[in-house]
C-alpha positions in Angstrom: -74.3 34.4 30.0 -73.1 30.7 30.1 -74.0 30.7 26.4 -72.0 33.8 25.5 -68.6 32.3 27.5 -69.4 28.8 25.6 -69.3 30.6 22.3 -66.4 32.8 22.8 -64.6 29.7 24.0 -65.6 27.8 20.7 -64.6 31.0 18.6 -61.0 30.4 20.0 -60.7 26.9 19.6 -61.8 27.6 15.8 -59.0 30.1 15.6 -56.5 28.0 17.2 -57.7 24.8 14.7 -57.8 27.1 11.6 -54.4 28.5 12.2 -52.8 25.0 12.8 -54.2 23.8 9.3 -52.5 26.6 7.3 -49.9 25.9 4.8 -46.6 25.8 6.2 -43.8 27.6 4.2 -40.3 25.5 4.5 -37.3 27.1 3.7 -35.1 24.9 1.3 -32.0 24.4 2.8 -30.5 22.1 -0.1 -28.1 24.9 -1.3 -25.5 25.8 1.6 -24.7 29.0 0.1 -26.6 32.2 0.6 -27.3 34.3 -2.7 -28.7 37.6 -2.7 -28.2 40.1 -5.1 -27.7 43.2 -3.5 -26.0 45.6 -6.2 -29.4 47.6 -6.6 -29.2 48.8 -3.0 -25.5 49.8 -3.0 -24.9 53.2 -3.0 -23.1 54.5 -6.2 -20.4 57.2 -6.3 -19.3 59.2 -9.6 -15.7 59.7 -9.8 -14.7 63.3 -10.3 -11.4 64.2 -11.9 -10.1 67.1 -9.4 -9.2 70.3 -11.5 -6.0 71.9 -10.8 -6.1 76.1 -11.0 -2.8 77.7 -11.9 -2.5 81.0 -9.6 -0.7 84.0 -10.9 2.5 84.5 -9.5 2.6 87.6 -7.1 4.0 91.0 -8.3 6.0 91.7 -5.1 8.4 89.4 -3.2 7.3 88.3 0.2 8.9 90.2 3.1 10.8 87.7 5.5 10.5 89.1 9.1 13.1 87.8 12.2 11.1 89.5 14.7 9.0 86.8 16.4 4.9 87.6 16.1 2.7 88.3 19.3 0.9 85.0 18.6 4.0 82.9 19.1 4.4 83.3 22.9 0.7 82.2 23.7 1.5 78.6 22.5 4.8 78.5 24.6 2.7 79.8 27.6 0.6 76.7 27.0 3.5 74.4 26.6 5.2 75.6 29.9 2.3 74.9 31.8 2.0 71.5 30.3 5.4 71.1 31.2 4.9 71.9 35.1 2.0 69.9 35.3 3.9 67.0 33.9 6.8 67.5 36.0 4.3 67.6 39.2 2.8 64.1 38.0 6.2 62.4 37.2 7.4 63.6 40.9 4.4 62.0 42.3 4.5 58.7 40.5 8.3 58.7 41.3 7.2 58.9 45.1 4.9 56.0 44.9 7.1 53.0 46.2 4.7 50.2 46.8 1.8 48.5 44.9 -0.5 45.6 44.9 1.2 42.4 43.6 2.2 38.8 44.4 4.7 37.0 46.5 5.3 33.1 46.9 5.0 32.0 50.6 7.4 29.0 50.7 7.4 28.4 54.5 5.1 28.8 57.4 6.1 27.0 60.8 7.2 27.8 64.3 11.0 26.3 63.7 13.4 29.7 63.1 16.1 27.4 61.6 13.6 26.1 59.0 12.7 29.5 58.1 16.5 30.5 57.9 17.2 27.7 55.7 14.3 28.6 53.7 15.8 32.2 53.4 19.3 31.2 52.4 17.9 28.5 49.8 16.0 31.5 48.0 19.6 33.6 48.2 21.4 30.5 46.5 18.7 29.2 43.9 17.2 32.4 43.2 19.5 35.4 43.5 17.0 38.1 41.7 14.2 37.1 44.3 14.2 38.7 47.6 13.2 37.0 50.8 11.0 38.4 53.3 10.9 36.7 56.6 7.8 37.7 59.2 7.4 36.5 62.7 4.0 36.8 64.5 4.1 34.5 67.6 4.8 31.4 67.5 4.7 31.6 63.5 7.6 32.3 60.9 6.6 33.0 57.3 8.8 33.2 54.5 7.8 34.9 51.4 10.0 35.7 48.2 9.7 38.0 45.4 8.3 41.1 44.3 5.8 40.1 41.3 3.5 42.9 39.7 1.6 40.2 37.8 0.7 36.7 38.7 2.1 34.8 35.6 5.3 35.9 36.5 4.8 34.4 40.0 3.8 31.2 38.6 6.7 30.7 36.7 8.8 30.8 39.7 6.2 28.6 41.7 7.0 25.9 39.6 10.9 26.0 40.5 10.2 26.6 44.1 8.0 23.9 44.2 10.7 21.2 43.6 11.8 22.0 47.2 8.9 23.2 48.9 5.9 21.4 47.8 3.5 23.7 50.0 4.5 27.0 48.1 1.7 29.2 47.4 1.2 32.5 45.8 -0.3 35.1 47.8 -1.5 38.8 46.9 0.7 41.4 48.8 2.0 45.0 48.8 5.4 44.8 46.7 8.1 47.2 46.0 8.0 48.6 42.4 11.5 49.2 41.9 12.3 45.5 42.7 9.6 44.2 40.8 11.3 45.7 37.7 14.5 43.7 38.5 12.9 40.4 38.6 13.5 38.3 35.4 10.5 35.6 35.2 12.1 33.7 32.5 15.1 33.2 34.3 15.8 29.7 35.2 17.4 28.1 38.3 20.8 26.7 38.7 
């Protein structure tokens, strides 16, 4: 039993040594350009000139009727149904007033006068932004703007930080109509 294990172990060792002594093929990297002729495997297409056949002119003249055909009503029916569905979707979309967006919080504190000052600053410096003052006892918060995209808010944040260095961008529910009125490229006075 022991002899059999030793024999198998020796056989494995011999195979490993034999595979290590085999000739290695090294890929030459002397040319940095890959060259291979693939023309033998490319598909080949033969160009066939299209033939034009002349038709004989009809003996009778075609009849033109002004009466609508019965099949014309069916596509109109589909179009009418499609229009009603689209109108329903448009009414639903118009009824959506708020969406997820961003606002810039410029003031958080306990002093009402400072919150009012921040609000008046926004009215004067950024007339296209709407300030929102909220009070949760004992804290006042002043947030400005209705931004759909964070990048728009970041442009205003740089300008607001000149006066309010602690201003931050927060995710909030914003009024869609007001967000369309915000001009992110506008500069302050």
